C-alpha positions in Angstrom: 0.0 0.0 0.0 1.2 3.5 -0.7 2.0 5.8 2.1 0.5 9.3 2.4 2.4 11.5 0.1 5.0 13.6 2.0 5.3 16.1 -0.7 7.1 19.4 -0.5 6.0 21.9 2.1 3.6 24.7 1.2 5.3 27.8 0.1 4.0 31.4 0.1 3.9 31.3 -3.7 1.9 28.1 -3.7 -0.6 29.5 -1.2 -0.9 32.7 -3.3 -2.0 30.6 -6.2 -4.8 28.9 -4.2 -8.4 29.8 -4.1 -9.8 32.5 -1.9 -10.9 29.8 0.6 -7.4 28.3 0.6 -5.8 31.6 1.3 -8.3 32.4 4.0 -7.7 29.1 5.8 -3.9 29.4 5.3 -4.2 32.9 7.0 -6.2 31.4 9.9 -3.6 28.7 10.3 -0.7 31.2 10.2 -2.4 33.5 12.8 -3.5 30.6 15.0 0.0 29.0 15.0 1.4 32.3 16.2 -0.6 32.1 19.3 1.3 30.9 22.4 1.6 27.2 23.1 -1.8 25.8 24.3 -0.5 25.4 27.8 0.6 29.1 28.0 -2.6 30.2 26.2 -4.6 28.6 29.0 -2.3 30.3 31.6 -2.9 33.7 29.9 -6.6 33.1 29.9 -6.5 32.2 33.6 -4.8 35.6 34.3 -7.3 37.4 32.0 -10.2 35.8 33.9 -8.7 36.9 37.2 -8.3 40.5 36.0 -11.8 40.6 34.4 -13.4 39.2 37.6 -11.6 41.9 39.7 -12.9 44.7 37.3 -16.5 43.4 37.0 -17.0 42.3 40.7 -18.1 45.8 41.9 -20.7 46.1 39.1 -24.3 45.2 39.9 -25.8 43.3 36.9 -29.5 43.0 36.3 -29.3 39.4 35.0 -30.9 36.9 37.4 -29.3 33.5 38.2 -31.8 30.9 36.9 -31.1 28.6 39.8 -30.9 30.9 42.8 -33.2 33.7 41.6 -30.7 36.2 42.8 -28.9 38.8 40.6 -25.7 37.5 39.1 -22.5 38.7 40.8 -19.0 38.3 39.5 -16.8 36.7 42.1 -13.4 38.5 42.4 -10.7 35.9 41.9 -7.9 38.2 43.0 -8.8 38.5 46.7 -6.6 36.9 49.2 -9.2 34.4 50.1 -9.9 33.4 46.5 -6.2 33.0 45.7 -5.7 30.9 48.8 -8.6 28.7 47.8 -7.1 28.5 44.3 -3.8 27.2 45.6 -5.5 24.8 48.0 -7.6 23.4 45.2 -4.9 23.3 42.5 -4.1 19.6 42.8 -7.7 18.4 43.2 -8.7 20.7 40.3 -6.1 19.0 38.1 -6.8 15.4 39.2 -10.6 16.0 39.0 -10.4 17.4 35.5 -13.0 15.2 33.8 -11.3 14.6 30.4 -8.1 13.5 32.1 -9.4 10.2 33.5 -11.3 9.5 30.3 -8.2 9.9 28.2 -5.7 8.0 30.3 -7.9 5.0 31.2 -9.2 4.5 27.7 -5.7 4.8 26.2 -4.3 2.2 28.6 -6.4 -0.4 26.8 -6.0 1.1 23.4 -2.2 1.3 23.9 -2.0 -2.5 24.5 -4.2 -3.2 21.4 -2.0 -1.0 19.3 1.3 -2.3 20.7 0.4 -6.0 20.3 -0.7 -5.3 16.7 -4.4 -6.0 17.1 -5.5 -2.6 15.8 -2.9 -2.7 13.0 -4.0 -6.2 11.9 -7.6 -5.1 11.9 -6.8 -2.1 9.8 -4.9 -4.2 7.3 -7.7 -6.6 6.9 -10.4 -3.9 6.6 -8.3 -2.0 4.1 -8.0 -5.1 2.0 -11.8 -5.2 1.5 -12.7 -1.5 1.5 -12.2 1.1 -1.1 -10.2 4.1 0.2 -12.9 6.3 -1.2 -15.4 4.8 1.3 -13.2 5.2 4.3 -14.4 8.7 5.0 -18.1 8.0 5.4 -17.3 4.8 7.3 -15.0 6.7 9.7 -17.6 9.5 10.3 -20.3 6.8 10.9 -18.1 5.2 13.5 -17.5 8.6 15.1 -21.2 9.3 15.3 -21.9 5.9 16.9 -19.2 6.6 19.4 -21.5 9.2 21.0 -23.2 6.3 22.7 -20.0 5.9 24.8 -20.0 9.6 25.8 -16.5 11.2 25.4 -14.7 8.0 24.5 -14.7 8.8 20.8 -12.2 11.5 21.4 -9.5 9.1 22.5 -10.6 6.1 20.3 -12.0 7.2 17.0 -10.1 10.4 16.4 -6.6 8.8 16.6 -7.8 5.8 14.6 -8.9 8.2 11.9 -5.3 9.2 11.4 -4.1 5.6 11.5 -6.6 4.4 9.0 -6.1 7.2 6.5 -2.3 6.9 6.7 -2.4 3.1 6.2 -4.7 3.7 3.1 -2.2 6.1 1.5 -4.2 9.1 2.4 -3.2 12.1 4.5 -3.6 11.2 8.2 -4.6 14.8 9.2 -7.6 14.4 6.8 -8.6 11.3 8.7 -8.2 13.0 12.1 -10.2 16.0 10.8 -13.1 13.8 9.5 -13.2 11.8 12.8 -13.1 15.0 14.9 -15.9 16.5 12.8 -18.0 13.3 13.4 -17.2 12.9 17.1 -17.4 16.6 18.2 -18.9 18.7 15.4 -21.7 16.3 15.0 -22.0 15.5 18.7 -25.8 15.7 18.8 -26.2 13.3 15.8 -26.7 9.7 16.6 -28.8 6.7 15.5 -28.6 5.2 19.0 -29.8 6.6 22.3 -27.0 7.8 24.6 -26.5 9.1 28.1 -26.7 12.7 26.9 -30.4 12.3 26.0 -31.8 11.8 29.5 -29.2 14.2 30.9 -30.5 17.1 28.7 -34.1 16.0 29.1 -33.9 16.4 32.8 -33.0 20.0 32.5 -35.5 20.6 29.8 -38.4 19.1 31.8 -37.4 21.1 34.9 -37.3 24.3 32.9 -40.6 23.5 31.2 -42.3 23.0 34.6 -41.4 26.6 35.6 -44.4 27.5 33.4 -46.3 24.2 33.4 -45.9 22.0 36.4 -47.5 19.1 34.6 -45.4 19.3 31.4 -43.2 16.1 30.9 -40.5 15.6 28.3 -39.5 12.2 27.0 -35.8 11.4 27.2 -35.9 10.3 23.6 -37.9 13.3 22.4 -35.2 14.3 19.9 -34.3 10.8 18.7 -35.9 11.2 15.3 -34.1 14.4 14.5 -30.7 13.3 15.8 -31.0 10.0 13.8 -31.8 11.8 10.5 -29.1 14.4 11.4 -26.5 11.6 11.3 -27.0 11.4 7.5 -26.5 15.1 7.2 -23.3 15.0 9.2 -21.9 12.1 7.3 -22.7 13.7 3.9 -21.3 17.1 4.9 -18.2 15.5 6.5 -17.6 13.2 3.5 -17.8 16.0 0.9 -15.6 18.5 2.9 -13.0 15.9 3.8 -12.5 14.6 0.2 -13.1 17.8 -1.7 -11.7 20.6 0.6 -9.6 19.3 3.4 -7.5 16.5 1.8 -6.7 18.6 -1.4 -5.5 21.4 0.9 -3.2 18.9 2.7 -1.6 17.5 -0.4 1.5 19.6 0.0 1.8 19.2 3.8 4.6 16.7 4.5 4.1 13.8 6.9 7.3 14.2 9.0 6.3 12.6 12.3 8.0 9.8 14.2 7.8 6.7 12.1 7.4 4.6 15.3 4.1 6.2 15.9 2.7 5.3 12.5 1.3 2.0 11.3 3.4 -0.3 9.2 2.3 -1.0 5.7 3.1 -4.7 5.3 0.4 -7.0 4.0 -1.3 -9.0 6.8 0.4 -12.3 7.6 -1.1 -15.7 8.6 -0.2 -14.8 12.2 -1.9 -11.5 11.9 -5.1 -13.2 10.7 -5.0 -15.9 13.4 -4.3 -13.3 16.1 -7.0 -11.0 14.9 -9.5 -13.8 14.7 -8.7 -14.8 18.2 -8.7 -11.2 19.5 -12.0 -10.5 17.7 -13.4 -13.7 19.3 -12.5 -12.4 22.7 -14.1 -9.1 21.9 -17.3 -10.7 20.8 -17.4 -12.9 23.8 -16.9 -9.9 26.0 -19.7 -8.0 24.3 -22.0 -11.1 24.6 -21.3 -11.4 28.3 -22.0 -7.7 28.7 -25.3 -8.1 26.8 -26.3 -11.1 29.0 -25.5 -9.1 32.1 -27.6 -6.1 30.9 -30.7 -8.0 29.7 -32.4 -9.0 33.0 -34.9 -6.5 34.3 -33.1 -6.4 37.7 -29.6 -6.1 36.2 -27.2 -4.0 38.3 -26.3 -2.3 35.0 -29.7 -0.6 34.9 -30.7 2.7 36.5 -33.3 3.1 39.2 -35.9 3.5 36.4 -34.9 0.2 34.8 -33.3 2.0 31.8 -29.9 1.1 30.4 -29.5 4.6 28.8 -30.5 6.9 31.6 -27.8 9.1 33.0 -28.0 7.3 36.3 -27.6 3.8 34.8 -24.3 2.2 35.8 -23.8 1.0 32.2 -23.5 4.6 31.0 -20.9 5.4 33.7 -18.9 2.3 32.8 -18.3 3.2 29.2 -14.6 4.2 29.6 -13.6 1.2 31.8 -15.5 -1.0 29.3 -13.5 0.4 26.4 -10.3 -0.2 28.4 -11.2 -3.9 28.9 -12.7 -4.4 25.4 -9.4 -3.3 23.9 -7.0 -4.8 26.6 -8.4 -8.3 26.5 -8.5 -8.7 22.7 -5.1 -7.0 22.4 -3.5 -9.5 24.8 -5.2 -12.5 23.2 -4.1 -11.3 19.7 -0.6 -10.7 21.0 -0.1 -14.3 22.4 -1.6 -15.9 19.3 0.3 -13.7 16.9 3.5 -14.0 18.8 3.9 -10.2 19.6 3.5 -10.8 23.3 5.8 -13.2 25.1 5.3 -12.2 28.7 3.2 -9.8 30.8 6.0 -7.3 30.5 5.1 -6.8 26.9 1.5 -5.8 27.9 2.8 -3.3 30.5 5.2 -2.0 27.8 2.2 -1.3 25.6 0.5 0.7 28.4 3.7 2.6 29.1 4.2 3.5 25.5 0.6 4.9 25.3 1.2 7.0 28.4 4.4 8.3 27.0 2.6 9.9 24.1 0.4 11.8 26.6 3.0 13.7 28.4 2.4 16.9 26.4 -1.4 16.5 26.9 -0.9 16.3 30.7 0.9 19.6 30.8 -1.9 21.3 28.8 -4.6 19.6 30.9 -3.1 21.0 34.0 -3.4 24.6 32.8 -6.7 24.0 31.1 -8.2 22.6 34.4 -7.1 25.7 36.4 -8.5 28.1 33.8 -11.9 26.4 33.5 -12.2 26.2 37.3 -11.5 29.9 37.7 -13.8 30.8 34.8 -16.6 28.9 36.3 -16.0 30.2 39.9 -15.9 33.8 38.7 -19.4 33.6 37.1 -18.0 35.3 34.0 -19.2 32.5 31.7 -22.6 32.6 33.4 -22.9 36.4 32.8 -22.0 36.0 29.1 -24.6 33.3 28.6 -27.4 35.2 30.4 -26.7 38.5 28.7 -26.9 36.8 25.3 -30.1 35.0 26.2 -31.8 38.1 27.5 -30.7 40.1 24.4 -32.4 37.4 22.2 -35.6 37.5 24.3 -35.8 41.3 24.0 -35.7 41.1 20.2 -39.1 39.4 20.2 -38.5 37.8 16.7 -40.7 35.4 14.8 -40.5 31.7 16.0 -38.3 30.5 13.1 -35.9 33.4 13.4 -35.9 32.9 17.2 -34.9 29.2 16.8 -32.0 30.3 14.5 -31.1 32.9 17.1 -31.0 30.1 19.8 -28.7 28.1 17.6 -26.4 31.0 17.0 -26.3 32.1 20.6 -25.6 28.6 21.8 -22.8 28.2 19.3 -21.2 31.4 20.6 -21.6 30.5 24.3 -20.2 27.0 23.4 -16.9 28.7 22.5 -16.5 29.7 26.2 -18.4 27.0 28.1 -17.6 23.5 26.7 -19.8 21.2 28.8 -23.2 20.5 27.1 -24.9 19.8 30.5 -23.4 22.8 32.2 -24.6 25.1 29.5 -28.0 23.6 29.3 -28.4 23.7 33.1 -28.0 27.5 32.8 -29.7 28.2 29.5 -32.6 25.9 29.7 -34.2 27.8 32.5 -34.2 30.9 30.2 -34.7 29.4 26.7 -37.4 26.8 27.5 -39.9 29.0 29.4 -39.2 32.0 27.1 -40.0 30.0 23.9 -43.0 28.3 25.5 -44.4 31.8 25.9 -43.9 32.2 22.2 -45.7 28.9 21.5 -42.6 26.8 20.9 -42.5 23.4 22.6 -39.6 22.4 24.9 -38.6 19.6 22.6 -37.9 21.9 19.7 -36.0 24.3 21.9 -33.8 21.4 23.1 -33.2 20.3 19.5 -32.1 23.8 18.5 -29.8 23.9 21.5 -28.2 20.6 20.5 -27.3 21.9 17.1 -25.6 25.0 18.4 -23.9 23.0 21.1 -22.2 20.8 18.6 -20.9 22.8 15.6 -18.4 25.1 17.4 -16.8 22.4 19.5 -14.3 21.8 16.8 -12.9 25.3 16.5 -12.5 26.4 20.1 -9.2 25.7 21.9 -11.2 26.0 25.2 -12.9 22.7 24.5 -11.1 20.3 26.9 -10.2 17.7 24.2 -9.0 20.3 21.6 -5.4 20.1 22.8 -5.5 16.3 22.6 -6.5 16.5 18.9 -3.4 18.8 18.4 -1.3 16.0 20.0 -2.8 13.4 17.7 -2.0 15.5 14.7 1.6 16.1 15.8 2.2 12.4 15.5 2.2 12.9 11.8 3.0 16.5 11.2 5.3 17.9 13.9 4.6 21.6 13.2 0.8 21.2 13.9 -0.5 23.9 16.2 -3.8 25.3 17.4 -4.1 27.3 14.1 -3.5 24.2 12.0 -6.4 22.3 13.7 -8.7 25.3 13.7 -8.1 26.0 10.0 -8.8 22.4 9.2 -12.0 22.3 11.2 -13.4 25.7 10.3 -15.0 24.5 7.0 -16.8 21.8 8.9 -18.0 24.3 11.6 -19.3 26.8 9.1 -21.0 24.4 6.7 -22.5 22.3 9.6 -23.8 25.5 11.3 -25.6 26.6 8.1 -26.8 23.3 6.8 -27.9 21.9 10.1 -29.8 25.0 11.0 -31.6 25.0 7.7 -32.2 21.3 8.1 -33.9 21.8 11.5 -36.1 24.5 10.0 -37.1 22.4 7.0 -37.6 19.3 9.3 -39.9 21.5 11.4 -41.8 22.8 8.3 -42.4 19.3 7.0 -43.6 18.2 10.4 -41.4 15.1 10.8 -41.4 13.8 14.3 -38.6 15.1 16.5 -38.7 12.0 18.5 -40.8 10.0 20.9 -43.8 11.9 22.5 -42.4 15.2 21.0 -44.1 18.4 19.8 -43.3 21.5 18.0 -45.8 23.8 19.5 -47.0 24.6 23.0 -49.5 24.0 24.3 
């Protein structure tokens, strides 16, 4: 198989001959890469948050906190007490940073599967039966399905996108971009219910009951829309990857560490036997998991008997399950294929995986401190409330209001990454406000989910963004924030426009949003 083409680097003359879009994206890349290192960028944002909190803390704002009913006040983070608390909480803030555990635990298992050759053998066998032209939609489909496992797609599907594309002779950064677009840009698209559905539904129902105490919202009230949206995300991602992103990367050399890249040899008999044995172990594990989950009294079910509710232990076990479902097949493959001789080889695989995460650990430390200070200061809350109140005061027609909700959410998403944290704040404003305009909570929630997805892929403040930079640096050493942002911006803009229009058309046709859903209230 041919390797990705490490052609000559882009030159200013070559860039000048490109299209307007090429020049614009190259400009964004250049400007973005001139930003400080991500770790230092988060440090600067932390200092900026401190200064802003000190300036804004004496000001009395009219915005009302949706949970407490009290006016929002900015908490000064430069007082002696606040700085002392910051220092005391510095270590717990870092160790409690949610993406950190997800990344490290999942990669322990993935590292073994990669080191023993299980993943590489699977890629070889798949590539032998799949046209490289179909890899893009298959990869984005896998990225969308990964939403069922919450954030695990970031540490599983995105790096595999680079591996698969490189093994197929295509540019690895195009594969990472396509996977990132599916995992994060299309976060609200899925054929299968996931933990985010009941999580958002809980906030939506609580907000709806501010106006109507009897109003209930089904956890799967958006399932129809999110399922059909998956087709949109796959189509948009496929077109942009093959027609915009990959052509733009044709002159970008692949100069990363060869040890971090897959080998291109044809699969051997040992590869096939090992992969067959490892896959058998994987299927057996999934079968055991299914049998354990089927009984009505299964400990994997939530208190309501559901397997997909946010309280269901199965939803909380996704990352450990990924660890085991890669570790066990990887070990089995290794012993059968001869790539594992002793347990030390297994530990070596885990060690190698952790070695590639050293840079991410540094960035995660500073990112965790910034996000904690940003939340504690209430600056993010103030930004969200001011935007929501501005939209309410405009008193626009329902269709325009829905578009406004999407746009406002996408802007707030740049500053507040957590889907649940944003909706916990915004739902208490958006849902009752739009119910007063005759718009049902289910439609408001669907609009929020669109806006919450599309800008994930262009904001360095998203906790997993630095990790994607690290994945890209495996192949192109010079990759920076600007590189990733410029690659993902076309996905962001096109998805924002097409997905918004898609929701409006979906609404006008009257297709069901999901189970027990409505467009109008009452």
